[in-house]
VEXRO-711619 format. One record per residue (C-alpha): residue number from 1; x, y, z. Coordinates in nm, 4 decimals, always signed. Layout:
NODE,seq,c1,c2,c3
NODE,NUM,X,Y,Z
...
***
This chain:
NODE,seq,c1,c2,c3
NODE,1,+0.6984,-1.3158,+4.8875
NODE,2,+0.3560,-1.1766,+4.8200
NODE,3,+0.1856,-1.2002,+4.4893
NODE,4,+0.0756,-0.8837,+4.3179
NODE,5,-0.2932,-0.8734,+4.2618
NODE,6,-0.3727,-0.7416,+3.9175
NODE,7,-0.7070,-0.6224,+3.7981
NODE,8,-0.7574,-0.6494,+3.4307
NODE,9,-0.8289,-0.3137,+3.2730
NODE,10,-1.0714,-0.2844,+2.9856
NODE,11,-0.8753,-0.2205,+2.6700
NODE,12,-0.9401,+0.0917,+2.4678
NODE,13,-1.0569,+0.0017,+2.1198
NODE,14,-0.7856,+0.0370,+1.8631
NODE,15,-0.8526,+0.2611,+1.5626
NODE,16,-0.8987,+0.0816,+1.2362
NODE,17,-0.5930,+0.0679,+1.0079
NODE,18,-0.8048,+0.1598,+0.7082
NODE,19,-1.1614,+0.2810,+0.6604
NODE,20,-1.3808,+0.2659,+0.3516
NODE,21,-1.6148,+0.5281,+0.2182
NODE,22,-1.9701,+0.4143,+0.1465
NODE,23,-1.8855,+0.4104,-0.2319
NODE,24,-1.5812,+0.1836,-0.1749
NODE,25,-1.7731,-0.0519,+0.0577
NODE,26,-2.0634,-0.0740,-0.1918
NODE,27,-1.8259,-0.1516,-0.4780
NODE,28,-1.6401,-0.4202,-0.2790
NODE,29,-1.9754,-0.5814,-0.1915
NODE,30,-2.0722,-0.5807,-0.5583
NODE,31,-1.7410,-0.7429,-0.6596
NODE,32,-1.7596,-1.0043,-0.3865
NODE,33,-2.1175,-1.0980,-0.4804
NODE,34,-2.0174,-1.1355,-0.8484
NODE,35,-1.7030,-1.3416,-0.7674
NODE,36,-1.6738,-1.6940,-0.9056
NODE,37,-1.6398,-1.8437,-0.5545
NODE,38,-1.6871,-1.7292,-0.1992
NODE,39,-1.4043,-1.5215,-0.0497
NODE,40,-1.3559,-1.4081,+0.3125
NODE,41,-1.2768,-1.0493,+0.2155
NODE,42,-1.0573,-0.8077,+0.0229
NODE,43,-0.6794,-0.8315,+0.0830
NODE,44,-0.4958,-0.4967,+0.0725
NODE,45,-0.1196,-0.4569,+0.0664
NODE,46,+0.1726,-0.2567,-0.0568
NODE,47,+0.4473,-0.3842,-0.2827
NODE,48,+0.7663,-0.2397,-0.4313
NODE,49,+0.7256,-0.1257,-0.7866
NODE,50,+0.6474,+0.1601,-1.0223
NODE,51,+0.8444,+0.4755,-1.0784
NODE,52,+0.7641,+0.6237,-0.7339
NODE,53,+0.8703,+0.3039,-0.5532
NODE,54,+0.5558,+0.1401,-0.4182
NODE,55,+0.2103,+0.0277,-0.5390
NODE,56,-0.1087,-0.0572,-0.3487
NODE,57,-0.2389,-0.4110,-0.4102
NODE,58,-0.5956,-0.5440,-0.3901
NODE,59,-0.6844,-0.9095,-0.4215
NODE,60,-0.9540,-1.1574,-0.3240
NODE,61,-0.8769,-1.3230,+0.0092
NODE,62,-0.9576,-1.6968,+0.0309
NODE,63,-0.8585,-1.7188,+0.3971
NODE,64,-0.7426,-1.5037,+0.6881
NODE,65,-0.3647,-1.5517,+0.7215
NODE,66,-0.2211,-1.5776,+1.0771
NODE,67,-0.0860,-1.2192,+1.1005
NODE,68,-0.3464,-1.0372,+0.8893
NODE,69,-0.4987,-0.7284,+1.0414
NODE,70,-0.8721,-0.7810,+1.0012
NODE,71,-1.0831,-0.4648,+0.9534
NODE,72,-1.4640,-0.4780,+0.9427
NODE,73,-1.6105,-0.1586,+0.7963
NODE,74,-1.9520,-0.0869,+0.6550
NODE,75,-2.0258,-0.4579,+0.6119
NODE,76,-1.6982,-0.5331,+0.4299
NODE,77,-1.4067,-0.7415,+0.5555
NODE,78,-1.0617,-0.6015,+0.4631
NODE,79,-0.7514,-0.8048,+0.5397
NODE,80,-0.4306,-0.6008,+0.5670
NODE,81,-0.1081,-0.7802,+0.4895
NODE,82,+0.1180,-0.7666,+0.7976
NODE,83,+0.4089,-0.5897,+0.6250
NODE,84,+0.1670,-0.3179,+0.4934
NODE,85,+0.0068,-0.2126,+0.8223
NODE,86,+0.2524,+0.0658,+0.9172
NODE,87,+0.2257,+0.2061,+0.5635
NODE,88,-0.1550,+0.2107,+0.5640
NODE,89,-0.2443,+0.3434,+0.9111
NODE,90,-0.5030,+0.6141,+0.8741
NODE,91,-0.5800,+0.5419,+0.5115
NODE,92,-0.9281,+0.5955,+0.3682
NODE,93,-1.0177,+0.3817,+0.0657
NODE,94,-1.2660,+0.5388,-0.1741
NODE,95,-1.4153,+0.4336,-0.5047
NODE,96,-1.4378,+0.7136,-0.7622
NODE,97,-1.5908,+0.7290,-1.1053
NODE,98,-1.5207,+1.0064,-1.3633
NODE,99,-1.5742,+1.0375,-1.7361
NODE,100,-1.2885,+0.8158,-1.8229
NODE,101,-1.2280,+0.5690,-1.5401
NODE,102,-1.3532,+0.4046,-1.2208
NODE,103,-1.1020,+0.3097,-0.9583
NODE,104,-1.0258,+0.2592,-0.5956
NODE,105,-0.8402,+0.5562,-0.4523
NODE,106,-0.6268,+0.5558,-0.1397
NODE,107,-0.6145,+0.8754,+0.0691
NODE,108,-0.3090,+0.7925,+0.2797
NODE,109,-0.1583,+1.0354,+0.5277
NODE,110,+0.1682,+0.8410,+0.5062
NODE,111,+0.1996,+0.8929,+0.1305
NODE,112,+0.4691,+1.1519,+0.0495
NODE,113,+0.4707,+1.1426,-0.3311
NODE,114,+0.3115,+0.9852,-0.6368
NODE,115,+0.4208,+0.9326,-0.9955
NODE,116,+0.2618,+1.1357,-1.2750
NODE,117,+0.0436,+0.8491,-1.4022
NODE,118,-0.0883,+0.7784,-1.0566
NODE,119,+0.0019,+0.4087,-1.0586
NODE,120,+0.2709,+0.4229,-0.7911
NODE,121,+0.3441,+0.6146,-0.4708
NODE,122,+0.6059,+0.6806,-0.2104
NODE,123,+0.4880,+0.5918,+0.1404
NODE,124,+0.6719,+0.6231,+0.4711
NODE,125,+0.5801,+0.4010,+0.7679
NODE,126,+0.3646,+0.5656,+1.0319
NODE,127,+0.5405,+0.6661,+1.3524
NODE,128,+0.4022,+0.6810,+1.7056
NODE,129,+0.4504,+1.0558,+1.7145
***
């Protein structure tokens, strides 16, 4: 039998699961610099809850977990929880300030609905289509 000779092909870079606007990246840097201890980045996820069914989560990340999706964008490290990746593909995270509030806002193409108060959303997993 003959062995097949394989030539490794260069891999095409994968698109980032999430991106940040400059406002969001700036705010994350400010928060991380003011934190009480050093963190490796911002952990982003999705959990069940709220009247629309799901909520986005943000937390300090002390370490990169084995299956985290690591995104570097505009000088910020974002760690995506493994179970949230399919729900967040294509999402842009922004930081907005208006007269009454300042908050991180998720512009998610997989989001199909949101509750009236804006605290919870309905998200469908991204498909390969």
